C-alpha positions, 0 to 999 in steps of 0.5 A: 890638604891644600894651603888656604893661602894659595887658594886665597891668592891664586883662586882662578889658577887653583880652580883651573887645576882642580877642574882638571881632576874633576872637582866641582870648583864652586866649592872653592868659592864657598870655601873662600867666602867662609874664609873671608868671613872668618878673617873679618870676624877675627879682625873684629875680635882682635880689635874688640879684645884690644879695646877691652884690655885698654878699658881695663887698664884705664879703670883705675884712673876713672871716678867711681861713677865713670868706673861703674859705667865703664864696667857696664860697657865692658860687660856688654863688650865681653858678651859681644866678644863671647858671641863672636868667639862662638861664631868664629869657632863655627866658621873655623870648623866649616872652613876646615871641613870644606878644605878637607874635601878638596883634592890635591892639585896635579903636578905640571907633568901630569897629562890632562884627561877625564878618566882612565881613557886618558891614562898613558902606557909609558913602559912595557916590559917582557913579552906575554907568554904564548901558551899552547893550551888555553890558560885557566883563570886563577879561580879554576887553578886555585881550586884544582890545585887545592890552594884556594878554598872559596866555599870555606872563605864564604862560610867563615866571613861571607862574600869576597873572602877566601882561604889560602891553604897548603902551598897557596898559603906558603906562596903568599908568605913567600912573596911577602918575605921575598919582597920585604927582603929586597926592600930592606937589603937592596932598596934601602927601606927601613922595615916597620911593623905598625899597628893594624888599627889607628885613631881618627887623627891618623886617617885624617892625616893620610887623607883617607878621612873624610873622603873614604869614610864609607870604605873603611872598617871602624870600631866606633867605641874605641875610635879605632880604624882598621887600616886600608893600607900601611900607608896610613901608619907609615905616613903618620909615624912623623905626624906633628914632628919637625925633622932635621933635614939630615934625616931626609930622605926617609924610606919605610916599608911594611907588610900588613893585612889591609881592610876595605869595604869595596863598596866602590866596586860592588858587582865588579870582579866577583870571581876569584881573589882580585877584590876582597875586604881583607888582603895583604900588601907590602907598602913603600912610603917616602918622606923627602924634601920638596925639591926631590919628590918628582925624582923620588917618584921615578925611583919608587916606580922602579922599586916596584918594577924591579920585583915584577922583573925578577918574577919574570912576569910581563908588566907595564907602567901607566901614567895616570892622567889628571882625571884618574889621580885620586884624592891625595896624589899630585902625580901617579903611576900604576904598575900592572902585571899581565894575567893571561887566565883573566885576560887583563892587566892587574894593578899590583902597585900604585905609586903616588907623589902626594907633595905636601898634601898629606904633610899639611894634614899630619903636620910633618915638617923639616928644618933645613938649618938652625934658626930656619923656618920649618917647611912641609915635607913631601910624602910618597907611597906605593905598593911593593907589591900588592897581594893577592893580584901578584899571586894571581899573576904568578899562578896564571903566568906559571901554569902548565898544561897538566894543571900544575904551577911552576914556582918562580925561581926567586921564590923557591928558597922561600918555598923550601926548594919546591919547584912545582905546585901540583894538583892533589891527585898528582901527589897521590899518584 
């Protein structure tokens, strides 16, 4: 959430920046008009309340006749105040509702562009493998290896669901365990095992409500939202708290299943496991001092890249332009792995600096020293890495001509020493 004071004091600049992210800036004028009405009414109510308090103090000095007249005037004043308070509450509700719909402002270093065509590839590592056979997409590989069962996934839950079995299930688990181990033992993250359901206040705090309401699953009776990403509970761990500056920076990581309706991608990527309503992800979240967040974003991206590097899979880093930042990000990089069977780059991590946007919603602050005013922290998040796209990249890059898949060296200790996943007929032979 943006600071309404910033919008009030620098409206032209704010609208210029919001236009860069594709936001209809007329909404800022509507917000500021509502905010202006709210402030005028607040001033009027403060004046009337002071008048009522003054009249109340003076009652004892009045004659009986004057006192009765004063009481009549006070009752009329009280009725006006009550009406004003109801109107003020409605103006406050409308102001906050409009403020919650406004996206984050881009950082100065973000390139200006209207969409994904304005994004910039800033790094490319490892050369894609030259196959001496036609590489298969993962949906063919998975079925031939007997590690992905699409039919039974649809039977159990419907389209965009699948079942991982045998070595496929173990490979998914190996990736998660290995990524967590790197985060915890080498990159300085604290592992968290959060709830998979949170209340509305937490989803509002992370910026997923109200913008992405239609893409999330909810238990309305209990006010539980199934998390679309571990970013939601991790970011909100410190909601409503004032942290001591000595605790910053805070690095958090968690593995969770994630749940999304995928309404925004209807008709896209219908084959395979690239898009599903349920998927696994290892998440990274940082809570840092404002002056550190730009550098912390660079480190966050490197934390994601290091996993791609150790898997020895070609990857690239893409800097998002203003028009492709999303709602909460002030700056963002995507890390994409090459998938030769699909013939495309797959986003396995999206690393964002949200500045104080989420912190304002969730009221996460820190104090630099005793007696100093609390300040909002900056929050960052990124996948480290996301599944199943990392699994897709492993299967497609490590496939062999006989239909088998070589297990990446870093994952073999997590696979019980297994070096090659072979088709079922090869095992029987």
